[in-house]
ROFI-838283 format. One record per residue (C-alpha): x, z, y. Coordinates in steps of 0.1 Angstrom, whole numbers, padded with zeros to 4 digits, always signed. Example, Ala and Ser with C-alpha at 12.3 -4.5 7.8 and 13.67 -1.06 7.14 Angstrom:
2
+0123+0078-0045/+0137+0071-0011/
This chain:
184
-1390+1108+0657/-1391+1096+0698/-1399+1061+0700/-1362+1053+0712/-1347+1065+0677/-1368+1048+0655/-1359+1019+0679/-1321+1026+0670/-1330+1032+0633/-1347+1000+0633/-1318+0982+0645/-1295+0998+0623/-1313+0988+0591/-1314+0951+0608/-1277+0954+0618/-1271+0963+0579/-1292+0937+0561/-1283+0908+0583/-1247+0916+0586/-1248+0925+0546/-1263+0889+0539/-1234+0873+0561/-1206+0892+0552/-1215+0881+0513/-1222+0846+0522/-1187+0846+0541/-1170+0865+0512/-1179+0837+0489/-1160+0809+0516/-1131+0833+0518/-1124+0847+0486/-1146+0835+0458/-1164+0868+0459/-1204+0862+0443/-1203+0833+0429/-1185+0814+0456/-1161+0785+0456/-1133+0800+0475/-1114+0787+0505/-1104+0756+0485/-1136+0748+0469/-1156+0752+0500/-1127+0731+0518/-1136+0705+0492/-1172+0710+0501/-1163+0711+0538/-1149+0678+0536/-1178+0664+0517/-1202+0677+0542/-1185+0660+0575/-1166+0690+0588/-1131+0680+0589/-1105+0694+0587/-1120+0707+0557/-1098+0741+0550/-1102+0749+0587/-1136+0747+0585/-1138+0767+0559/-1119+0794+0575/-1141+0789+0601/-1173+0791+0589/-1160+0821+0563/-1150+0842+0592/-1176+0837+0613/-1200+0844+0587/-1177+0875+0574/-1163+0886+0603/-1197+0882+0624/-1215+0903+0596/-1192+0931+0593/-1190+0937+0628/-1225+0935+0631/-1233+0956+0605/-1209+0981+0619/-1222+0978+0653/-1191+0970+0668/-1186+0940+0694/-1219+0933+0691/-1224+0903+0715/-1192+0885+0699/-1202+0891+0665/-1239+0878+0670/-1224+0847+0686/-1199+0842+0660/-1226+0845+0631/-1251+0824+0648/-1226+0795+0658/-1218+0797+0620/-1252+0792+0612/-1256+0763+0636/-1232+0745+0614/-1250+0755+0581/-1283+0745+0596/-1272+0709+0607/-1265+0702+0568/-1297+0716+0557/-1318+0699+0588/-1323+0664+0572/-1342+0681+0542/-1369+0695+0563/-1376+0730+0577/-1385+0749+0547/-1358+0766+0522/-1378+0758+0493/-1370+0719+0498/-1334+0726+0508/-1340+0731+0550/-1327+0747+0574/-1349+0778+0574/-1326+0802+0557/-1298+0800+0578/-1315+0792+0610/-1335+0826+0605/-1298+0843+0596/-1285+0827+0627/-1314+0837+0652/-1316+0870+0640/-1276+0872+0642/-1280+0860+0679/-1309+0884+0686/-1288+0916+0680/-1259+0901+0697/-1280+0900+0731/-1300+0933+0724/-1273+0951+0715/-1268+0972+0685/-1282+1004+0691/-1274+1043+0692/-1264+1042+0655/-1232+1020+0659/-1195+1022+0669/-1203+1002+0702/-1224+1035+0712/-1196+1057+0697/-1170+1040+0718/-1192+1038+0753/-1196+1002+0748/-1164+0986+0755/-1172+0959+0738/-1205+0956+0745/-1210+0947+0781/-1231+0923+0799/-1202+0901+0808/-1192+0902+0771/-1231+0885+0759/-1228+0859+0783/-1187+0851+0775/-1195+0854+0738/-1225+0832+0736/-1210+0804+0760/-1177+0803+0739/-1198+0802+0705/-1223+0768+0715/-1194+0755+0730/-1173+0757+0700/-1204+0746+0680/-1213+0716+0701/-1177+0704+0696/-1176+0710+0655/-1214+0691+0655/-1203+0665+0675/-1172+0659+0655/-1194+0662+0622/-1218+0637+0638/-1188+0613+0642/-1171+0621+0612/-1205+0608+0592/-1212+0581+0611/-1176+0561+0609/-1180+0572+0569/-1214+0553+0568/-1202+0527+0590/-1171+0523+0566/-1198+0521+0540/-1183+0551+0520/-1219+0567+0524/-1219+0606+0527/-1236+0632+0500/-1232+0653+0530/-1268+0662+0535/-1270+0667+0496/-1249+0699+0497/-1250+0736+0508/-1234+0751+0534/
């Protein structure tokens, strides 16, 4: 098997695995599948974690994960898919960050790794065995990579700054927060 086909096969496997995990994680939020809380339960959890408004935050996180994951698995609009999933995982990592790095202690290792892999796939491209390749990379151009990651970084920055302000206001009001004890 030629080296290029091995790389394309490796990218396919990585896209299917990462995309599948992200899709399932987002489906928990959006539909309550796989033991998830669905939109209403996720919205309440998002509010407790400092993401306001909760319902809109739940929908955005669910779509970033499920939509980004599905598109990554298909290899379609790969830069946008990788950027969306990475942005969603930045929010999840922020929730887990106070617990340190390692997942066994509740840390941010797992969401950071999912976001990192999604971003790498968005930057590297999907490989030959993808819908992007079949459509002659119409949604996978260099300018798309730059635009998708710039928009995702800007959106994540706004969301994380808003969360920090919400948590600071709650702390100042003496309400405290259980934001860091929940999972995203």
